[in-house]
N, CA and C atoms of all chains as a GROMACS GRO file, in nm:
protein
  630
    1MET      N    1   0.104  -0.118   0.023
    1MET     CA    2   0.014  -0.008  -0.015
    1MET      C    3   0.102   0.135   0.036
    2ASP      N    4   0.076   0.202  -0.044
    2ASP     CA    5   0.107   0.350  -0.118
    2ASP      C    6   0.052   0.465  -0.021
    3SER      N    7   0.138   0.548   0.015
    3SER     CA    8   0.044   0.634   0.141
    3SER      C    9   0.000   0.724   0.050
    4ARG      N   10   0.027   0.721  -0.079
    4ARG     CA   11  -0.033   0.859  -0.149
    4ARG      C   12  -0.149   0.799  -0.259
    5LEU      N   13  -0.238   0.906  -0.254
    5LEU     CA   14  -0.335   0.873  -0.329
    5LEU      C   15  -0.365   0.874  -0.509
    6PRO      N   16  -0.387   0.736  -0.516
    6PRO     CA   17  -0.411   0.676  -0.679
    6PRO      C   18  -0.397   0.812  -0.755
    7GLU      N   19  -0.511   0.962  -0.720
    7GLU     CA   20  -0.476   1.020  -0.814
    7GLU      C   21  -0.345   1.136  -0.819
    8GLU      N   22  -0.257   1.131  -0.722
    8GLU     CA   23  -0.206   1.208  -0.700
    8GLU      C   24  -0.038   1.101  -0.788
    9ILE      N   25  -0.074   1.000  -0.782
    9ILE     CA   26  -0.001   0.898  -0.838
    9ILE      C   27   0.035   0.894  -0.970
   10GLY      N   28  -0.097   0.958  -1.008
   10GLY     CA   29  -0.114   0.923  -1.160
   10GLY      C   30  -0.073   1.048  -1.229
   11PHE      N   31  -0.086   1.126  -1.176
   11PHE     CA   32  -0.084   1.338  -1.214
   11PHE      C   33   0.107   1.291  -1.189
   12LEU      N   34   0.185   1.307  -1.061
   12LEU     CA   35   0.297   1.270  -1.056
   12LEU      C   36   0.358   1.142  -1.185
   13GLU      N   37   0.298   1.023  -1.221
   13GLU     CA   38   0.344   0.946  -1.339
   13GLU      C   39   0.333   1.050  -1.420
   14MET      N   40   0.235   1.130  -1.452
   14MET     CA   41   0.230   1.244  -1.600
   14MET      C   42   0.284   1.291  -1.588
   15VAL      N   43   0.361   1.417  -1.463
   15VAL     CA   44   0.405   1.478  -1.470
   15VAL      C   45   0.572   1.462  -1.503
   16LYS      N   46   0.612   1.320  -1.461
   16LYS     CA   47   0.734   1.266  -1.516
   16LYS      C   48   0.766   1.230  -1.610
   17ARG      N   49   0.674   1.167  -1.692
   17ARG     CA   50   0.643   1.143  -1.870
   17ARG      C   51   0.694   1.235  -1.904
   18SER      N   52   0.640   1.388  -1.851
   18SER     CA   53   0.706   1.521  -1.982
   18SER      C   54   0.814   1.596  -1.908
   19HIS      N   55   0.911   1.494  -1.831
   19HIS     CA   56   1.051   1.555  -1.802
   19HIS      C   57   1.085   1.475  -1.769
   20ILE      N   58   1.124   1.356  -1.872
   20ILE     CA   59   1.253   1.260  -1.844
   20ILE      C   60   1.379   1.292  -1.853
   21GLY      N   61   1.465   1.233  -1.749
   21GLY     CA   62   1.558   1.301  -1.698
   21GLY      C   63   1.571   1.417  -1.645
   22LYS      N   64   1.541   1.509  -1.641
   22LYS     CA   65   1.539   1.595  -1.509
   22LYS      C   66   1.460   1.608  -1.444
   23TRP      N   67   1.540   1.739  -1.274
   23TRP     CA   68   1.455   1.784  -1.150
   23TRP      C   69   1.336   1.846  -1.183
   24ILE      N   70   1.233   1.828  -1.144
   24ILE     CA   71   1.110   1.891  -1.127
   24ILE      C   72   1.055   1.913  -0.982
   25GLY      N   73   1.051   2.076  -1.009
   25GLY     CA   74   0.997   2.118  -0.846
   25GLY      C   75   0.833   2.169  -0.864
   26LEU      N   76   0.742   2.111  -0.812
   26LEU     CA   77   0.645   2.137  -0.827
   26LEU      C   78   0.591   2.190  -0.671
   27LYS      N   79   0.449   2.236  -0.658
   27LYS     CA   80   0.379   2.324  -0.561
   27LYS      C   81   0.215   2.250  -0.634
   28GLU      N   82   0.194   2.178  -0.530
   28GLU     CA   83   0.062   2.112  -0.584
   28GLU      C   84   0.025   2.090  -0.735
   29THR      N   85  -0.022   2.143  -0.834
   29THR     CA   86  -0.053   2.082  -0.973
   29THR      C   87   0.033   2.195  -1.076
   30ASP      N   88   0.106   2.265  -0.978
   30ASP     CA   89   0.208   2.360  -1.071
   30ASP      C   90   0.306   2.288  -1.093
   31VAL      N   91   0.394   2.277  -1.224
   31VAL     CA   92   0.557   2.230  -1.294
   31VAL      C   93   0.586   2.408  -1.236
   32LEU      N   94   0.667   2.446  -1.128
   32LEU     CA   95   0.768   2.506  -1.096
   32LEU      C   96   0.876   2.552  -1.157
   33VAL      N   97   0.966   2.472  -1.157
   33VAL     CA   98   1.079   2.486  -1.245
   33VAL      C   99   1.132   2.327  -1.242
   34VAL      N  100   1.236   2.313  -1.404
   34VAL     CA  101   1.259   2.192  -1.430
   34VAL      C  102   1.323   2.234  -1.455
   35SER      N  103   1.451   2.137  -1.453
   35SER     CA  104   1.631   2.179  -1.456
   35SER      C  105   1.709   2.049  -1.460
   36ASP      N  106   1.797   2.003  -1.486
   36ASP     CA  107   1.888   1.911  -1.569
   36ASP      C  108   1.987   1.875  -1.357
   37SER      N  109   1.963   1.965  -1.302
   37SER     CA  110   2.046   1.952  -1.212
   37SER      C  111   1.905   1.996  -1.048
   38HIS      N  112   1.969   1.892  -0.935
   38HIS     CA  113   1.879   1.917  -0.835
   38HIS      C  114   1.881   2.087  -0.730
   39ASP      N  115   2.070   2.109  -0.774
   39ASP     CA  116   2.083   2.230  -0.677
   39ASP      C  117   2.015   2.354  -0.789
   40GLU      N  118   2.015   2.345  -0.918
   40GLU     CA  119   1.907   2.422  -0.960
   40GLU      C  120   1.785   2.480  -0.975
   41VAL      N  121   1.723   2.341  -0.898
   41VAL     CA  122   1.566   2.340  -0.896
   41VAL      C  123   1.563   2.466  -0.756
   42LEU      N  124   1.663   2.416  -0.634
   42LEU     CA  125   1.660   2.447  -0.496
   42LEU      C  126   1.697   2.626  -0.476
   43ARG      N  127   1.823   2.697  -0.613
   43ARG     CA  128   1.787   2.785  -0.596
   43ARG      C  129   1.713   2.864  -0.653
   44GLU      N  130   1.595   2.791  -0.718
   44GLU     CA  131   1.520   2.894  -0.847
   44GLU      C  132   1.347   2.869  -0.754
   45LEU      N  133   1.380   2.782  -0.634
   45LEU     CA  134   1.276   2.788  -0.550
   45LEU      C  135   1.254   2.899  -0.441
   46ARG      N  136   1.462   2.870  -0.391
   46ARG     CA  137   1.474   2.996  -0.259
   46ARG      C  138   1.447   3.129  -0.368
   47LYS      N  139   1.501   3.154  -0.484
   47LYS     CA  140   1.455   3.278  -0.584
   47LYS      C  141   1.371   3.315  -0.546
   48ARG      N  142   1.242   3.226  -0.612
   48ARG     CA  143   1.114   3.251  -0.560
   48ARG      C  144   1.034   3.277  -0.427
   49ASN      N  145   1.095   3.252  -0.347
   49ASN     CA  146   1.040   3.212  -0.200
   49ASN      C  147   0.915   3.126  -0.235
   50VAL      N  148   0.953   3.041  -0.257
   50VAL     CA  149   0.853   2.961  -0.295
   50VAL      C  150   0.872   2.817  -0.143
   51ASP      N  151   0.751   2.788  -0.119
   51ASP     CA  152   0.722   2.766   0.041
   51ASP      C  153   0.705   2.553   0.016
   52GLY      N  154   0.703   2.444   0.058
   52GLY     CA  155   0.630   2.338   0.010
   52GLY      C  156   0.627   2.315  -0.085
   53ALA      N  157   0.738   2.301  -0.188
   53ALA     CA  158   0.735   2.264  -0.277
   53ALA      C  159   0.766   2.080  -0.292
   54TYR      N  160   0.743   2.000  -0.350
   54TYR     CA  161   0.782   1.878  -0.382
   54TYR      C  162   0.875   1.875  -0.479
   55VAL      N  163   1.029   1.820  -0.475
   55VAL     CA  164   1.164   1.801  -0.549
   55VAL      C  165   1.192   1.690  -0.584
   56PHE      N  166   1.165   1.714  -0.696
   56PHE     CA  167   1.216   1.511  -0.714
   56PHE      C  168   1.261   1.480  -0.907
   57TYR      N  169   1.263   1.353  -0.883
   57TYR     CA  170   1.413   1.341  -1.037
   57TYR      C  171   1.294   1.284  -1.076
   58SER      N  172   1.298   1.195  -1.251
   58SER     CA  173   1.248   1.157  -1.328
   58SER      C  174   1.334   1.080  -1.378
   59PRO      N  175   1.352   0.989  -1.340
   59PRO     CA  176   1.427   0.888  -1.452
   59PRO      C  177   1.418   0.806  -1.539
   60THR      N  178   1.540   0.838  -1.652
   60THR     CA  179   1.529   0.791  -1.771
   60THR      C  180   1.521   0.607  -1.764
   61GLU      N  181   1.498   0.546  -1.883
   61GLU     CA  182   1.445   0.373  -1.882
   61GLU      C  183   1.578   0.347  -1.872
   62MET      N  184   1.665   0.415  -1.857
   62MET     CA  185   1.830   0.312  -1.877
   62MET      C  186   1.855   0.371  -1.705
   63GLU      N  187   1.863   0.448  -1.662
   63GLU     CA  188   1.874   0.503  -1.481
   63GLU      C  189   1.805   0.438  -1.419
   64LYS      N  190   1.663   0.396  -1.487
   64LYS     CA  191   1.594   0.272  -1.390
   64LYS      C  192   1.614   0.147  -1.342
   65GLN      N  193   1.720   0.130  -1.463
   65GLN     CA  194   1.789   0.000  -1.439
   65GLN      C  195   1.893  -0.023  -1.336
   66TYR      N  196   1.933   0.081  -1.328
   66TYR     CA  197   2.060   0.097  -1.199
   66TYR      C  198   1.986   0.085  -1.059
   67GLY      N  199   2.030   0.009  -0.965
   67GLY     CA  200   2.096   0.047  -0.849
   67GLY      C  201   2.081   0.200  -0.780
   68PHE      N  202   2.122   0.217  -0.649
   68PHE     CA  203   2.131   0.420  -0.595
   68PHE      C  204   2.276   0.405  -0.614
   69LEU      N  205   2.367   0.323  -0.590
   69LEU     CA  206   2.488   0.355  -0.637
   69LEU      C  207   2.552   0.262  -0.714
   70PHE      N  208   2.499   0.143  -0.795
   70PHE     CA  209   2.547   0.090  -0.782
   70PHE      C  210   2.523  -0.007  -0.937
   71LEU      N  211   2.540  -0.107  -1.035
   71LEU     CA  212   2.452  -0.157  -1.106
   71LEU      C  213   2.399  -0.260  -1.079
   72VAL      N  214   2.341  -0.297  -1.040
   72VAL     CA  215   2.276  -0.463  -0.976
   72VAL      C  216   2.271  -0.490  -1.142
   73ARG      N  217   2.323  -0.632  -1.128
   73ARG     CA  218   2.357  -0.778  -1.273
   73ARG      C  219   2.336  -0.846  -1.200
   74GLU      N  220   2.187  -0.969  -1.255
   74GLU     CA  221   2.252  -1.077  -1.170
   74GLU      C  222   2.321  -1.179  -1.275
   75TRP      N  223   2.442  -1.260  -1.258
   75TRP     CA  224   2.507  -1.302  -1.273
   75TRP      C  225   2.468  -1.487  -1.275
   76LYS      N  226   2.505  -1.570  -1.405
   76LYS     CA  227   2.492  -1.684  -1.389
   76LYS      C  228   2.620  -1.759  -1.385
   77LEU      N  229   2.639  -1.809  -1.293
   77LEU     CA  230   2.802  -1.899  -1.265
   77LEU      C  231   2.738  -2.052  -1.339
   78MET      N  232   0.055   0.513   1.452
   78MET     CA  233   0.072   0.630   1.336
   78MET      C  234   0.191   0.569   1.225
   79GLY      N  235   0.216   0.571   1.112
   79GLY     CA  236   0.308   0.472   0.976
   79GLY      C  237   0.179   0.415   0.909
   80PHE      N  238   0.281   0.399   0.737
   80PHE     CA  239   0.291   0.370   0.661
   80PHE      C  240   0.369   0.277   0.571
   81SER      N  241   0.284   0.196   0.549
   81SER     CA  242   0.424   0.051   0.415
   81SER      C  243   0.420   0.162   0.295
   82PHE      N  244   0.506   0.094   0.254
   82PHE     CA  245   0.509   0.145   0.059
   82PHE      C  246   0.617   0.014   0.048
   83TRP      N  247   0.565   0.062  -0.140
   83TRP     CA  248   0.579  -0.071  -0.215
   83TRP      C  249   0.739  -0.076  -0.221
   84CYS      N  250   0.805  -0.140  -0.218
   84CYS     CA  251   0.961  -0.097  -0.259
   84CYS      C  252   1.010  -0.058  -0.420
   85ALA      N  253   1.058   0.047  -0.403
   85ALA     CA  254   1.104   0.105  -0.558
   85ALA      C  255   1.130  -0.075  -0.651
   86ASN      N  256   0.998  -0.012  -0.800
   86ASN     CA  257   1.025  -0.063  -0.920
   86ASN      C  258   1.001  -0.239  -0.848
   87GLY      N  259   0.885  -0.238  -0.759
   87GLY     CA  260   0.842  -0.384  -0.731
   87GLY      C  261   1.022  -0.490  -0.662
   88ASN      N  262   1.112  -0.411  -0.591
   88ASN     CA  263   1.186  -0.542  -0.539
   88ASN      C  264   1.249  -0.470  -0.372
   89CYS      N  265   1.275  -0.472  -0.276
   89CYS     CA  266   1.379  -0.406  -0.201
   89CYS      C  267   1.499  -0.377  -0.192
   90ARG      N  268   1.482  -0.376  -0.311
   90ARG     CA  269   1.692  -0.334  -0.283
   90ARG      C  270   1.698  -0.162  -0.266
   91LYS      N  271   1.576  -0.105  -0.290
   91LYS     CA  272   1.592   0.039  -0.251
   91LYS      C  273   1.506   0.125  -0.130
   92LEU      N  274   1.500   0.146  -0.089
   92LEU     CA  275   1.359   0.201   0.047
   92LEU      C  276   1.336   0.301   0.004
   93ILE      N  277   1.190   0.384  -0.036
   93ILE     CA  278   1.247   0.492  -0.113
   93ILE      C  279   1.153   0.589  -0.009
   94SER      N  280   1.145   0.699   0.040
   94SER     CA  281   0.990   0.706   0.102
   94SER      C  282   1.023   0.905   0.106
   95ARG      N  283   0.911   0.944   0.069
   95ARG     CA  284   0.901   1.111   0.072
   95ARG      C  285   0.852   1.148   0.202
   96VAL      N  286   0.978   1.288   0.221
   96VAL     CA  287   0.998   1.309   0.377
   96VAL      C  288   0.979   1.469   0.352
   97LYS      N  289   0.886   1.544   0.418
   97LYS     CA  290   0.897   1.674   0.472
   97LYS      C  291   1.012   1.753   0.566
   98LEU      N  292   1.087   1.827   0.463
   98LEU     CA  293   1.178   1.864   0.572
   98LEU      C  294   1.120   2.021   0.560
   99GLN      N  295   1.119   2.065   0.745
   99GLN     CA  296   1.140   2.200   0.728
   99GLN      C  297   1.239   2.238   0.773
  100GLY      N  298   1.246   2.384   0.738
  100GLY     CA  299   1.366   2.492   0.812
  100GLY      C  300   1.353   2.588   0.941
  101LYS      N  301   1.396   2.704   0.946
  101LYS     CA  302   1.353   2.805   0.992
  101LYS      C  303   1.184   2.873   0.918
  102ARG      N  304   1.199   2.913   0.769
  102ARG     CA  305   1.073   2.925   0.745
  102ARG      C  306   1.050   2.894   0.645
  103TYR      N  307   1.118   2.816   0.571
  103TYR     CA  308   1.087   2.717   0.496
  103TYR      C  309   1.076   2.593   0.453
  104THR      N  310   0.986   2.508   0.408
  104THR     CA  311   0.964   2.397   0.423
  104THR      C  312   0.977   2.328   0.211
  105VAL      N  313   1.053   2.226   0.231
  105VAL     CA  314   1.090   2.134   0.115
  105VAL      C  315   1.014   1.959   0.090
  106PHE      N  316   0.972   1.931   0.112
  106PHE     CA  317   0.929   1.754   0.056
  106PHE      C  318   1.073   1.743  -0.049
  107GLU      N  319   1.065   1.595  -0.029
  107GLU     CA  320   1.150   1.566  -0.123
  107GLU      C  321   1.226   1.398  -0.137
  108ASP      N  322   1.225   1.280  -0.182
  108ASP     CA  323   1.243   1.189  -0.172
  108ASP      C  324   1.335   1.088  -0.157
  109ALA      N  325   1.377   1.048  -0.015
  109ALA     CA  326   1.509   0.992   0.022
  109ALA      C  327   1.503   0.826   0.052
  110LEU      N  328   1.639   0.846   0.044
  110LEU     CA  329   1.631   0.699   0.062
  110LEU      C  330   1.642   0.641   0.182
  111ILE      N  331   1.608   0.520   0.252
  111ILE     CA  332   1.652   0.500   0.377
  111ILE      C  333   1.774   0.379   0.384
  112ASP      N  334   1.894   0.479   0.477
  112ASP     CA  335   2.034   0.401   0.403
  112ASP      C  336   2.069   0.346   0.573
  113THR      N  337   2.038   0.191   0.597
  113THR     CA  338   2.077   0.120   0.719
  113THR      C  339   2.204   0.159   0.750
  114GLY      N  340   2.352   0.222   0.646
  114GLY     CA  341   2.462   0.201   0.664
  114GLY      C  342   2.522   0.324   0.672
  115ALA      N  343   2.395   0.428   0.638
  115ALA     CA  344   2.466   0.536   0.700
  115ALA      C  345   2.439   0.660   0.862
  116ALA      N  346   2.552   0.656   0.932
  116ALA     CA  347   2.539   0.650   1.060
  116ALA      C  348   2.419   0.791   1.098
  117PHE      N  349   2.487   0.913   1.003
  117PHE     CA  350   2.353   1.019   0.973
  117PHE      C  351   2.259   1.043   0.890
  118THR      N  352   2.162   1.136   0.893
  118THR     CA  353   2.083   1.134   0.724
  118THR      C  354   2.186   1.263   0.688
  119VAL      N  355   2.174   1.295   0.558
  119VAL     CA  356   2.227   1.337   0.502
  119VAL      C  357   2.140   1.434   0.428
  120VAL      N  358   2.166   1.548   0.390
  120VAL     CA  359   2.089   1.656   0.322
  120VAL      C  360   2.202   1.729   0.224
  121PRO      N  361   2.184   1.729   0.118
  121PRO     CA  362   2.269   1.853   0.057
  121PRO      C  363   2.286   1.985   0.072
  122PRO      N  364   2.364   2.043   0.003
  122PRO     CA  365   2.433   2.152   0.020
  122PRO      C  366   2.307   2.252   0.012
  123GLU      N  367   2.241   2.267  -0.096
  123GLU     CA  368   2.131   2.359  -0.152
  123GLU      C  369   2.046   2.343  -0.071
  124THR      N  370   2.000   2.189  -0.078
  124THR     CA  371   1.874   2.220   0.022
  124THR      C  372   1.914   2.274   0.156
  125ALA      N  373   1.988   2.229   0.213
  125ALA     CA  374   2.063   2.300   0.361
  125ALA      C  375   2.064   2.466   0.372
  126GLU      N  376   2.090   2.522   0.275
  126GLU     CA  377   2.060   2.616   0.268
  126GLU      C  378   1.921   2.728   0.222
  127PHE      N  379   1.856   2.626   0.175
  127PHE     CA  380   1.695   2.676   0.132
  127PHE      C  381   1.642   2.697   0.270
  128LEU      N  382   1.648   2.517   0.348
  128LEU     CA  383   1.628   2.581   0.490
  128LEU      C  384   1.639   2.642   0.599
  129GLU      N  385   1.788   2.738   0.518
  129GLU     CA  386   1.839   2.830   0.617
  129GLU      C  387   1.898   2.696   0.777
  130LEU      N  388   1.962   2.629   0.730
  130LEU     CA  389   1.967   2.525   0.847
  130LEU      C  390   2.095   2.599   0.960
  131GLU      N  391   2.052   2.537   1.066
  131GLU     CA  392   2.233   2.622   1.142
  131GLU      C  393   2.303   2.514   1.198
  132ILE      N  394   2.392   2.576   1.233
  132ILE     CA  395   2.516   2.530   1.247
  132ILE      C  396   2.483   2.420   1.385
  133ASP      N  397   2.501   2.298   1.410
  133ASP     CA  398   2.534   2.214   1.589
  133ASP      C  399   2.603   2.260   1.579
  134LYS      N  400   2.578   2.327   1.762
  134LYS     CA  401   2.678   2.421   1.820
  134LYS      C  402   2.802   2.280   1.891
  135ARG      N  403   2.678   2.152   1.911
  135ARG     CA  404   2.763   2.032   2.023
  135ARG      C  405   2.833   1.950   1.892
  136LEU      N  406   2.791   1.969   1.816
  136LEU     CA  407   2.885   1.884   1.691
  136LEU      C  408   2.928   1.958   1.561
  137PRO      N  409   2.952   2.078   1.550
  137PRO     CA  410   2.996   2.096   1.420
  137PRO      C  411   3.014   2.091   1.288
  138LYS      N  412   3.107   1.986   1.293
  138LYS     CA  413   3.158   1.850   1.175
  138LYS      C  414   3.130   1.778   1.214
  139ALA      N  415   3.114   1.673   1.132
  139ALA     CA  416   3.174   1.520   1.135
  139ALA      C  417   3.249   1.495   1.014
  140LYS      N  418   3.320   1.406   1.089
  140LYS     CA  419   3.483   1.263   0.975
  140LYS      C  420   3.278   1.167   0.909
  141LEU      N  421   3.341   1.124   0.759
  141LEU     CA  422   3.251   1.034   0.747
  141LEU      C  423   3.326   0.894   0.646
  142VAL      N  424   3.312   0.836   0.622
  142VAL     CA  425   3.426   0.753   0.507
  142VAL      C  426   3.282   0.715   0.442
  143THR      N  427   3.357   0.781   0.298
  143THR     CA  428   3.271   0.752   0.184
  143THR      C  429   3.372   0.680   0.080
  144ALA      N  430   3.314   0.656  -0.054
  144ALA     CA  431   3.340   0.582  -0.170
  144ALA      C  432   3.476   0.661  -0.208
  145SER      N  433   3.497   0.781  -0.160
  145SER     CA  434   3.612   0.832  -0.225
  145SER      C  435   3.703   0.885  -0.108
  146GLY      N  436   3.679   0.781   0.029
  146GLY     CA  437   3.767   0.820   0.134
  146GLY      C  438   3.718   0.903   0.238
  147ILE      N  439   3.794   0.986   0.330
  147ILE     CA  440   3.692   0.961   0.466
  147ILE      C  441   3.703   1.133   0.439
  148ILE      N  442   3.621   1.191   0.462
  148ILE     CA  443   3.551   1.351   0.429
  148ILE      C  444   3.511   1.400   0.572
  149GLU      N  445   3.583   1.532   0.556
  149GLU     CA  446   3.484   1.640   0.664
  149GLU      C  447   3.389   1.756   0.662
  150THR      N  448   3.264   1.725   0.718
  150THR     CA  449   3.141   1.791   0.655
  150THR      C  450   3.079   1.865   0.761
  151PRO      N  451   2.992   1.989   0.745
  151PRO     CA  452   2.930   1.997   0.836
  151PRO      C  453   2.788   1.942   0.915
  152VAL      N  454   2.838   1.972   1.017
  152VAL     CA  455   2.685   1.889   1.074
  152VAL      C  456   2.598   2.003   1.161
  153ARG      N  457   2.430   2.050   1.048
  153ARG     CA  458   2.343   2.158   1.088
  153ARG      C  459   2.189   2.065   1.150
  154VAL      N  460   2.120   2.172   1.195
  154VAL     CA  461   2.013   2.138   1.293
  154VAL      C  462   1.903   2.126   1.200
  155LEU      N  463   1.822   2.046   1.173
  155LEU     CA  464   1.683   2.036   1.133
  155LEU      C  465   1.614   2.098   1.198
  156GLU      N  466   1.450   2.132   1.164
  156GLU     CA  467   1.357   2.236   1.281
  156GLU      C  468   1.316   2.086   1.308
  157LYS      N  469   1.318   2.019   1.186
  157LYS     CA  470   1.179   1.896   1.204
  157LYS      C  471   1.171   1.833   1.009
  158LEU      N  472   1.115   1.661   1.084
  158LEU     CA  473   1.170   1.613   0.955
  158LEU      C  474   1.027   1.557   0.971
  159GLU      N  475   0.937   1.468   0.875
  159GLU     CA  476   0.809   1.385   0.882
  159GLU      C  477   0.828   1.341   0.820
  160VAL      N  478   0.844   1.247   0.823
  160VAL     CA  479   0.808   1.051   0.726
  160VAL      C  480   0.677   0.985   0.798
  161ALA      N  481   0.634   1.016   0.655
  161ALA     CA  482   0.508   0.880   0.708
  161ALA      C  483   0.420   0.894   0.849
  162GLY      N  484   0.383   1.030   0.826
  162GLY     CA  485   0.382   1.070   0.914
  162GLY      C  486   0.362   1.135   1.097
  163LEU      N  487   0.547   1.059   1.075
  163LEU     CA  488   0.633   1.045   1.187
  163LEU      C  489   0.694   1.178   1.178
  164GLU      N  490   0.693   1.255   1.293
  164GLU     CA  491   0.774   1.375   1.341
  164GLU      C  492   0.914   1.348   1.435
  165THR      N  493   1.008   1.405   1.354
  165THR     CA  494   1.133   1.432   1.382
  165THR      C  495   1.158   1.575   1.458
  166ARG      N  496   1.207   1.594   1.551
  166ARG     CA  497   1.219   1.786   1.573
  166ARG      C  498   1.370   1.778   1.587
  167GLU      N  499   1.460   1.893   1.576
  167GLU     CA  500   1.558   1.866   1.608
  167GLU      C  501   1.651   1.765   1.566
  168LEU      N  502   1.663   1.761   1.457
  168LEU     CA  503   1.768   1.635   1.362
  168LEU      C  504   1.921   1.686   1.312
  169GLN      N  505   2.001   1.599   1.385
  169GLN     CA  506   2.118   1.669   1.380
  169GLN      C  507   2.150   1.566   1.155
  170VAL      N  508   2.162   1.711   1.082
  170VAL     CA  509   2.188   1.668   0.947
  170VAL      C  510   2.354   1.639   0.907
  171VAL      N  511   2.411   1.556   0.878
  171VAL     CA  512   2.519   1.628   0.792
  171VAL      C  513   2.521   1.647   0.630
  172VAL      N  514   2.553   1.793   0.600
  172VAL     CA  515   2.521   1.849   0.456
  172VAL      C  516   2.645   1.778   0.407
  173HIS      N  517   2.607   1.731   0.291
  173HIS     CA  518   2.754   1.654   0.195
  173HIS      C  519   2.646   1.604   0.051
  174LYS      N  520   2.693   1.652  -0.017
  174LYS     CA  521   2.607   1.619  -0.226
  174LYS      C  522   2.641   1.541  -0.280
  175ILE      N  523   2.542   1.416  -0.252
  175ILE     CA  524   2.557   1.284  -0.314
  175ILE      C  525   2.545   1.343  -0.511
  176PRO      N  526   2.631   1.300  -0.526
  176PRO     CA  527   2.686   1.350  -0.679
  176PRO      C  528   2.600   1.249  -0.780
  177ASP      N  529   2.527   1.363  -0.878
  177ASP     CA  530   2.455   1.289  -1.004
  177ASP      C  531   2.584   1.174  -1.085
  178PRO      N  532   2.483   1.127  -1.147
  178PRO     CA  533   2.316   1.130  -1.170
  178PRO      C  534   2.243   1.018  -1.073
  179ALA      N  535   2.315   1.017  -0.930
  179ALA     CA  536   2.226   0.996  -0.805
  179ALA      C  537   2.073   0.999  -0.836
  180PRO      N  538   1.969   0.977  -0.851
  180PRO     CA  539   1.824   1.031  -0.797
  180PRO      C  540   1.769   1.090  -0.718
  181MET      N  541   1.848   1.116  -0.577
  181MET     CA  542   1.780   1.069  -0.463
  181MET      C  543   1.910   1.154  -0.385
  182LYS      N  544   1.915   1.282  -0.343
  182LYS     CA  545   2.017   1.352  -0.229
  182LYS      C  546   1.962   1.358  -0.100
  183VAL      N  547   1.887   1.297  -0.067
  183VAL     CA  548   1.865   1.276   0.054
  183VAL      C  549   1.873   1.154   0.116
  184LEU      N  550   1.937   1.107   0.212
  184LEU     CA  551   1.971   0.968   0.264
  184LEU      C  552   1.902   0.970   0.418
  185LEU      N  553   1.810   0.932   0.473
  185LEU     CA  554   1.782   0.901   0.628
  185LEU      C  555   1.852   0.772   0.695
  186GLY      N  556   1.923   0.850   0.750
  186GLY     CA  557   2.071   0.715   0.860
  186GLY      C  558   2.028   0.704   0.951
  187MET      N  559   2.045   0.637   0.985
  187MET     CA  560   2.084   0.523   1.144
  187MET      C  561   2.042   0.642   1.286
  188ASN      N  562   2.027   0.765   1.216
  188ASN     CA  563   1.988   0.863   1.383
  188ASN      C  564   1.837   0.862   1.357
  189LEU      N  565   1.792   0.838   1.283
  189LEU     CA  566   1.673   0.911   1.223
  189LEU      C  567   1.570   0.724   1.181
  190VAL      N  568   1.637   0.618   1.186
  190VAL     CA  569   1.573   0.545   1.154
  190VAL      C  570   1.551   0.434   1.319
  191GLU      N  571   1.661   0.466   1.405
  191GLU     CA  572   1.690   0.465   1.519
  191GLU      C  573   1.575   0.476   1.652
  192LYS      N  574   1.481   0.603   1.606
  192LYS     CA  575   1.370   0.685   1.640
  192LYS      C  576   1.232   0.598   1.637
  193MET      N  577   1.213   0.512   1.470
  193MET     CA  578   1.090   0.471   1.450
  193MET      C  579   1.105   0.317   1.404
  194LYS      N  580   1.018   0.228   1.405
  194LYS     CA  581   0.987   0.066   1.373
  194LYS      C  582   1.050   0.072   1.221
  195LEU      N  583   1.107   0.001   1.159
  195LEU     CA  584   1.125  -0.004   1.027
  195LEU      C  585   1.107  -0.204   1.005
  196VAL      N  586   0.996  -0.154   0.887
  196VAL     CA  587   0.988  -0.291   0.917
  196VAL      C  588   0.982  -0.355   0.796
  197VAL      N  589   1.121  -0.440   0.694
  197VAL     CA  590   1.098  -0.479   0.576
  197VAL      C  591   1.110  -0.631   0.548
  198ASP      N  592   1.005  -0.667   0.467
  198ASP     CA  593   0.894  -0.733   0.378
  198ASP      C  594   0.913  -0.767   0.260
  199GLY      N  595   1.125  -0.827   0.263
  199GLY     CA  596   1.122  -0.819   0.094
  199GLY      C  597   1.082  -0.866   0.027
  200LYS      N  598   1.036  -1.005   0.080
  200LYS     CA  599   0.985  -1.084  -0.018
  200LYS      C  600   0.821  -1.094  -0.046
  201ALA      N  601   0.767  -0.964   0.013
  201ALA     CA  602   0.664  -0.904  -0.038
  201ALA      C  603   0.669  -0.776  -0.106
  202SER      N  604   0.789  -0.740  -0.148
  202SER     CA  605   0.838  -0.641  -0.190
  202SER      C  606   0.761  -0.492  -0.101
  203GLN      N  607   0.776  -0.515   0.034
  203GLN     CA  608   0.727  -0.435   0.082
  203GLN      C  609   0.804  -0.350   0.242
  204PHE      N  610   0.798  -0.248   0.293
  204PHE     CA  611   0.858  -0.203   0.364
  204PHE      C  612   0.789  -0.074   0.483
  205THR      N  613   0.765  -0.101   0.584
  205THR     CA  614   0.687  -0.015   0.726
  205THR      C  615   0.737   0.077   0.782
  206LEU      N  616   0.689   0.180   0.831
  206LEU     CA  617   0.778   0.309   0.867
  206LEU      C  618   0.630   0.309   1.003
  207GLU      N  619   0.663   0.303   1.162
  207GLU     CA  620   0.558   0.340   1.207
  207GLU      C  621   0.638   0.344   1.387
  208ASP      N  622   0.600   0.442   1.408
  208ASP     CA  623   0.572   0.515   1.531
  208ASP      C  624   0.561   0.404   1.646
  209PRO      N  625   0.715   0.326   1.708
  209PRO     CA  626   0.774   0.233   1.807
  209PRO      C  627   0.685   0.222   1.898
  210ASP      N  628   0.620   0.390   1.998
  210ASP     CA  629   0.568   0.367   2.145
  210ASP      C  630   0.447   0.332   2.082
   0.00000   0.00000   0.00000
């Protein structure tokens, strides 16, 4: 079970599909910032005095195959 | 109070949860990786600056062992962290940039996890965060 509502998950997936490979700053249903870097999103939110935004990344298909720090491969011995 | 989460991508190789980080004036929500191998909770420099986090007077700096060696990083105090409906106040956080292309810049380390009940059901690809009290 996910703590988020299905409508919210659906909306986030839609936003992610529109900005693959980017960092996104979202407040409610407004996409405020889209950038290649997490730093840039935070800098922009600070410049605009935005409180309560959600900052997240939309991974590429290739990145979804990776673990957090390491590429996980299953080897057959 | 607590929540169950499906593990990312249908497996429990990554435990990810959205967290609410509260500073002096602002709050921001970020996705965070629960990292039981990290002693401290980690936030990136830009987030620490955005939230105007103050230096921890008791422990201004901490030494960490990372993949690239031992580093010294500033320790700051987060006013409030909220995850799965559970609140923690005045949490010590280490300010450290997790390099790109890591899709998460916030790590929830053991100084947070030790305040909660974390149950990982790898077979069901599910984990739960609960208030232990």
